[in-house]
C-alpha positions as CSV (number, residue, x, y, z in Angstrom):
1,X,16.1,-7.9,-9.0
2,X,14.4,-9.6,-11.9
3,X,16.6,-8.5,-14.8
4,X,15.9,-10.9,-17.5
5,X,12.1,-10.9,-17.9
6,X,10.0,-8.3,-19.8
7,X,9.2,-5.5,-17.5
8,X,8.8,-1.8,-17.3
9,X,9.4,0.2,-20.4
10,X,11.4,3.1,-19.1
11,X,15.0,3.3,-18.0
12,X,17.8,5.7,-16.9
13,X,21.2,4.8,-15.6
14,X,24.6,6.4,-15.3
15,X,27.3,5.0,-17.7
16,X,29.3,3.2,-15.0
17,X,26.4,1.0,-14.0
18,X,25.7,-2.2,-15.9
19,X,22.6,-1.7,-18.0
20,X,19.7,-3.9,-17.0
21,X,17.1,-3.4,-19.8
22,X,13.5,-2.2,-19.7
23,X,13.1,-0.4,-16.4
24,X,13.7,3.0,-14.8
25,X,16.5,3.3,-12.4
26,X,18.6,6.0,-10.7
27,X,22.1,5.4,-9.5
28,X,23.8,6.9,-6.4
29,X,27.3,6.6,-5.0
30,X,28.1,4.0,-2.2
31,X,30.5,4.2,0.6
32,X,32.2,0.8,0.4
33,X,30.9,-1.6,3.0
34,X,28.5,0.9,4.5
35,X,25.2,2.3,3.4
36,X,25.1,4.2,0.1
37,X,24.8,7.8,1.2
38,X,25.4,10.1,-1.8
39,X,24.9,10.5,-5.5
40,X,27.2,11.0,-8.4
41,X,26.4,13.5,-11.2
42,X,24.0,12.0,-13.7
43,X,22.3,13.3,-16.8
44,X,18.5,12.9,-16.5
45,X,15.5,14.2,-18.2
46,X,14.2,15.6,-14.9
47,X,10.9,17.2,-14.1
48,X,10.7,20.1,-11.7
49,X,9.5,18.9,-8.3
50,X,6.2,20.5,-7.5
51,X,6.7,22.3,-4.1
52,X,3.2,21.2,-3.2
53,X,4.2,17.6,-3.2
54,X,6.9,18.3,-0.6
55,X,4.5,19.3,2.2
56,X,1.8,17.3,3.9
57,X,-0.3,20.3,4.6
58,X,-3.0,21.3,2.1
59,X,-4.8,24.6,1.4
60,X,-8.1,23.3,2.8
61,X,-6.8,23.0,6.3
62,X,-6.1,19.3,6.3
63,X,-2.8,17.8,7.0
64,X,-1.2,14.3,7.1
65,X,1.2,12.8,9.5
66,X,3.2,9.6,9.5
67,X,2.6,7.3,12.5
68,X,4.4,4.0,13.3
69,X,2.8,0.9,11.9
70,X,5.5,-1.8,12.3
71,X,9.0,-2.0,13.8
72,X,11.4,-4.7,12.8
73,X,14.3,-4.8,15.3
74,X,16.3,-6.9,17.7
75,X,15.5,-10.5,18.7
76,X,12.0,-10.4,17.1
77,X,13.3,-9.1,13.7
78,X,13.0,-12.4,11.9
79,X,9.8,-13.5,13.5
80,X,7.6,-12.0,10.8
81,X,9.9,-12.8,7.8
82,X,10.0,-15.9,5.7
83,X,13.2,-17.4,4.3
84,X,13.1,-17.8,0.5
85,X,14.6,-21.1,-0.6
86,X,13.8,-21.2,-4.3
87,X,16.2,-20.8,-7.3
88,X,17.5,-17.2,-7.7
89,X,15.4,-15.4,-10.3
90,X,18.4,-13.4,-11.3
91,X,20.5,-16.5,-11.9
92,X,23.0,-15.9,-9.2
93,X,25.5,-18.6,-8.1
94,X,23.7,-18.8,-4.8
95,X,21.9,-21.2,-2.6
96,X,19.2,-19.5,-0.5
97,X,19.0,-21.4,2.7
98,X,16.2,-22.3,5.1
99,X,15.8,-20.4,8.3
100,X,17.0,-23.3,10.4
101,X,20.2,-23.7,8.3
102,X,20.9,-19.9,8.3
103,X,20.7,-19.7,12.1
104,X,22.7,-22.9,12.6
105,X,25.5,-21.8,10.3
106,X,25.8,-18.1,11.3
107,X,24.2,-16.7,8.2
108,X,21.4,-15.0,10.2
109,X,21.6,-13.9,13.8
110,X,21.0,-11.1,16.3
111,X,23.8,-9.8,18.6
112,X,23.3,-6.9,21.0
113,X,20.0,-6.1,19.2
114,X,21.8,-5.7,15.8
115,X,20.5,-7.9,13.0
116,X,22.9,-9.7,10.7
117,X,22.4,-11.4,7.4
118,X,25.4,-12.9,5.6
119,X,26.7,-14.8,2.7
120,X,28.8,-17.8,3.7
121,X,32.4,-16.8,4.3
122,X,33.8,-20.0,5.7
123,X,33.4,-22.7,3.0
124,X,35.8,-23.3,0.1
125,X,33.8,-24.3,-2.9
126,X,34.5,-26.6,-5.8
127,X,34.1,-25.1,-9.2
128,X,30.5,-24.4,-10.3
129,X,29.1,-24.8,-6.8
130,X,26.7,-22.3,-5.4
131,X,27.6,-20.3,-2.3
132,X,25.1,-20.2,0.6
133,X,23.3,-17.0,1.5
134,X,20.0,-15.5,2.7
135,X,16.9,-14.0,1.2
136,X,14.0,-13.0,3.4
137,X,10.5,-11.6,2.7
138,X,8.1,-9.9,5.2
139,X,5.0,-11.9,5.8
140,X,3.0,-8.6,5.9
141,X,2.2,-6.9,2.6
142,X,1.9,-3.1,2.3
143,X,0.1,-0.7,0.0
144,X,1.9,2.6,0.5
145,X,4.0,3.5,3.5
146,X,7.1,5.2,4.7
147,X,9.9,2.7,5.1
148,X,13.0,3.8,7.1
149,X,16.1,1.5,7.4
150,X,18.8,2.3,9.9
151,X,21.8,0.2,9.1
152,X,25.5,0.0,10.0
153,X,26.6,-1.8,6.9
154,X,25.4,-3.0,3.5
155,X,27.0,-6.0,1.7
156,X,29.8,-5.3,-0.7
157,X,32.7,-7.0,-2.5
158,X,33.6,-8.4,-5.9
159,X,30.9,-10.6,-7.2
160,X,28.5,-9.6,-4.5
161,X,25.0,-8.3,-5.4
162,X,22.8,-7.2,-2.4
163,X,19.4,-5.5,-2.4
164,X,16.8,-4.1,-0.1
165,X,13.6,-3.9,-2.0
166,X,9.8,-4.4,-2.0
167,X,8.0,-6.8,-4.3
168,X,4.3,-6.9,-5.2
169,X,2.2,-10.0,-4.7
170,X,0.8,-11.8,-7.8
171,X,2.3,-12.0,-11.2
172,X,5.6,-10.0,-11.6
173,X,6.0,-7.3,-12.8
174,X,2.4,-6.2,-13.0
175,X,2.2,-5.5,-9.2
176,X,5.5,-3.6,-9.2
177,X,8.9,-3.7,-7.6
178,X,10.8,-1.0,-5.8
179,X,14.5,-1.4,-5.5
180,X,15.7,0.9,-2.7
181,X,19.3,-0.3,-2.2
182,X,20.9,-2.3,-4.9
183,X,24.5,-2.5,-6.2
184,X,27.3,-4.8,-7.2
185,X,31.0,-5.3,-6.6
186,X,33.1,-2.4,-5.1
187,X,31.8,0.2,-7.5
188,X,30.3,2.5,-4.8
189,X,27.0,3.0,-6.5
190,X,23.4,2.5,-5.4
191,X,20.7,1.9,-8.0
192,X,17.2,3.0,-7.2
193,X,14.8,1.2,-9.6
194,X,11.0,1.0,-10.2
195,X,9.7,-2.0,-12.1
196,X,6.1,-2.1,-13.6
197,X,4.2,-4.0,-16.2
198,X,4.9,-3.3,-19.9
199,X,3.7,0.1,-21.0
200,X,2.2,0.8,-17.5
201,X,4.4,3.8,-16.9
202,X,5.6,4.7,-20.4
203,X,5.0,8.4,-19.7
204,X,6.4,8.5,-16.2
205,X,8.1,11.6,-14.8
206,X,11.1,11.1,-12.7
207,X,14.0,13.0,-11.3
208,X,17.0,12.9,-9.0
209,X,19.7,15.2,-7.6
210,X,23.2,15.2,-6.1
211,X,23.2,15.2,-2.3
212,X,25.9,17.5,-0.9
213,X,27.0,18.9,2.4
214,X,28.7,22.3,2.4
215,X,29.1,22.0,-1.3
216,X,30.9,18.7,-1.1
217,X,29.6,15.2,-1.8
218,X,28.7,13.2,1.3
219,X,31.8,10.9,1.2
220,X,32.1,10.4,4.9
221,X,29.9,7.6,6.1
222,X,31.5,6.1,9.1
223,X,28.8,4.5,11.3
224,X,26.4,3.7,8.5
225,X,23.2,5.7,8.0
226,X,19.6,5.8,7.1
227,X,17.7,5.1,3.9
228,X,14.0,6.1,3.6
229,X,11.4,5.3,0.9
230,X,8.1,7.1,0.8
231,X,5.3,5.6,-1.2
232,X,1.9,7.3,-1.3
233,X,-0.5,8.9,-3.7
234,X,2.1,11.7,-4.3
235,X,4.6,9.2,-5.9
236,X,7.6,7.2,-4.7
237,X,10.7,8.9,-3.3
238,X,14.0,7.8,-1.8
239,X,16.3,9.6,0.6
240,X,19.7,8.7,2.0
241,X,21.5,10.1,5.0
242,X,24.9,9.3,6.5
243,X,24.9,9.0,10.2
244,X,25.8,12.6,11.1
245,X,23.1,13.9,8.8
246,X,20.1,11.8,9.9
247,X,17.2,14.3,10.5
248,X,16.2,14.7,14.1
249,X,12.5,13.9,13.3
250,X,13.6,10.4,12.2
251,X,15.6,9.9,15.4
252,X,12.6,11.1,17.4
253,X,10.2,8.7,15.6
254,X,8.1,11.4,14.1
255,X,9.3,11.5,10.5
256,X,8.4,14.5,8.3
257,X,9.6,13.8,4.8
258,X,8.6,17.3,3.6
259,X,11.4,18.7,5.7
260,X,14.2,16.4,4.3
261,X,15.0,18.3,1.2
262,X,15.0,17.0,-2.4
263,X,15.0,13.1,-2.6
264,X,17.8,11.4,-4.4
265,X,15.2,9.8,-6.7
266,X,11.5,10.5,-7.3
267,X,8.8,8.8,-9.4
268,X,6.0,11.3,-9.9
269,X,2.4,10.1,-9.9
270,X,1.7,11.8,-13.3
271,X,2.2,9.1,-15.9
272,X,2.7,6.3,-13.4
273,X,0.0,5.8,-10.7
274,X,1.8,4.6,-7.6
275,X,-1.3,3.0,-6.2
276,X,-2.5,0.9,-9.1
277,X,1.0,-0.1,-10.4
278,X,2.4,-1.1,-7.0
279,X,0.2,-3.5,-5.1
280,X,0.6,-5.8,-2.0
281,X,4.4,-5.3,-1.5
282,X,6.5,-7.5,0.8
283,X,9.8,-6.2,2.1
284,X,12.8,-8.2,0.9
285,X,16.5,-8.4,1.8
286,X,18.9,-10.6,-0.1
287,X,22.5,-11.2,-1.0
288,X,23.3,-13.1,-4.2
289,X,26.5,-13.6,-6.1
290,X,27.5,-13.2,-9.8
291,X,24.3,-13.7,-11.8
292,X,22.7,-11.4,-14.4
293,X,24.2,-8.2,-13.1
294,X,27.3,-8.9,-10.9
295,X,28.3,-11.8,-13.2
296,X,27.8,-10.0,-16.5
297,X,29.6,-6.8,-15.3
298,X,32.4,-8.6,-13.6
299,X,34.9,-8.4,-16.4
300,X,34.7,-4.5,-16.5
301,X,34.5,-4.0,-12.7
302,X,38.2,-4.0,-11.9
303,X,37.7,-7.2,-9.9
304,X,40.4,-10.0,-10.2
305,X,40.0,-13.1,-12.3
306,X,36.5,-14.3,-13.1
307,X,33.4,-14.3,-11.0
308,X,33.1,-18.1,-10.8
309,X,36.8,-18.4,-9.7
310,X,36.4,-15.5,-7.2
311,X,33.3,-17.3,-5.7
312,X,35.4,-20.3,-4.6
313,X,37.4,-18.5,-1.9
314,X,35.3,-17.8,1.3
315,X,37.6,-14.9,2.4
316,X,36.4,-12.9,-0.5
317,X,33.0,-12.6,1.2
318,X,33.9,-11.3,4.6
319,X,32.0,-8.1,3.9
320,X,29.0,-9.7,2.3
321,X,26.7,-8.9,5.2
322,X,23.8,-6.7,6.3
323,X,24.1,-5.1,9.7
324,X,20.8,-3.5,10.7
325,X,19.7,-1.5,13.7
326,X,16.0,-1.1,12.8
327,X,13.5,-1.1,10.0
328,X,10.5,1.0,10.7
329,X,7.3,1.3,8.6
330,X,5.0,4.3,9.1
331,X,1.5,4.8,7.7
332,X,0.1,8.1,6.5
333,X,-2.9,9.5,8.5
334,X,-4.9,12.5,7.3
335,X,-6.2,14.9,9.8
336,X,-8.7,17.7,9.6
337,X,-8.1,21.2,10.7
338,X,-4.9,23.2,11.2
339,X,-1.6,21.4,10.6
340,X,-0.2,19.7,13.7
341,X,2.9,17.5,14.0
342,X,2.6,13.8,14.8
343,X,3.7,14.1,18.4
344,X,0.9,16.7,19.1
345,X,-1.6,14.5,17.4
346,X,-0.7,11.4,19.4
347,X,-0.7,13.3,22.7
348,X,-4.2,14.6,21.9
349,X,-5.5,11.2,20.9
350,X,-4.0,9.7,24.1
351,X,-5.6,12.4,26.3
352,X,-9.0,11.9,24.7
353,X,-8.9,8.2,25.1
354,X,-7.7,8.5,28.7
355,X,-10.6,10.9,29.5
356,X,-13.2,8.5,28.2
357,X,-11.8,5.5,30.0
358,X,-10.6,7.0,33.4
359,X,-13.5,9.3,34.1
360,X,-16.1,6.5,34.2
361,X,-13.7,4.4,36.3
362,X,-13.4,7.2,38.8
363,X,-17.2,7.7,38.9
364,X,-17.8,4.0,39.5
365,X,-15.2,4.1,42.2
366,X,-17.0,6.9,44.0
367,X,-20.3,5.1,44.0
368,X,-18.7,1.9,45.1
369,X,-17.3,3.5,48.1
């Protein structure tokens, strides 16, 4: 999201996407108004994915599983997020509101356990006036994890610039930034981006691929879908699934990324250490307008008029909203011995704990009688 400051020194984009300098990014196709679910052909200097990085089992008999760490959902979703109210670092024509204002004016709310965040779509603006919107950041910071977002809709529309991303604590960009969902206007593209400090990842290896079903791009995305970002010592990878293609292990709450196929974008650990270059990350959602990307690319986007003029009419922003079912964060746990799935491990741990607790209780009960 920080496009105008010196940052990472490697970049790759497809021609249709506005070029934001000095970073690596990977662009995928969006379904308008819903989650981005597929990729368009791109030319990349790709590395061959090492098959060993796609499995959690190792040759010495150890294995790793992903177990739930945090669930953000329903009425408690906003309880552990802070509302950012400062100036937009990307120079958007936006006013990020307080939590109180957002809830009082329908910019943030929960209905039927679905979380909504919106840009204002009711107020006519005078020229050069900022439009109200929302940006939130998780109070908790993470150092690695598996982040799985289940959403019905991502914001879209001319002049609209939404993002779901993670941001490192401390001085940007030295603690990194990971843009998981980011796009502008109606151009049907998602841009996955990694930001690091200057020269930190100059020799990074990265790759991406087209996601297809039965040989055809995944153009059907009614009902939203799922985005997943895995960040561990094996690198950073992003997957996207439209609703009908969400892996069963995600639905069951025992995610197994090694079974999901090739990610849409990967940052390999060789040449860019994912642990030292990405530190203390908060989860961020936002919706901004115009600004460094949406504003500068507006004239070539096919959108009508100018971005400042378009911003005045509130009806232009009826689709500038997030609709979220759940955001789940999993942590990686390494086990010893033969590979077992997460469900088996949890059952075993539960049984062991139960035996240590209940047996003494039963014994005490016998003596008491």
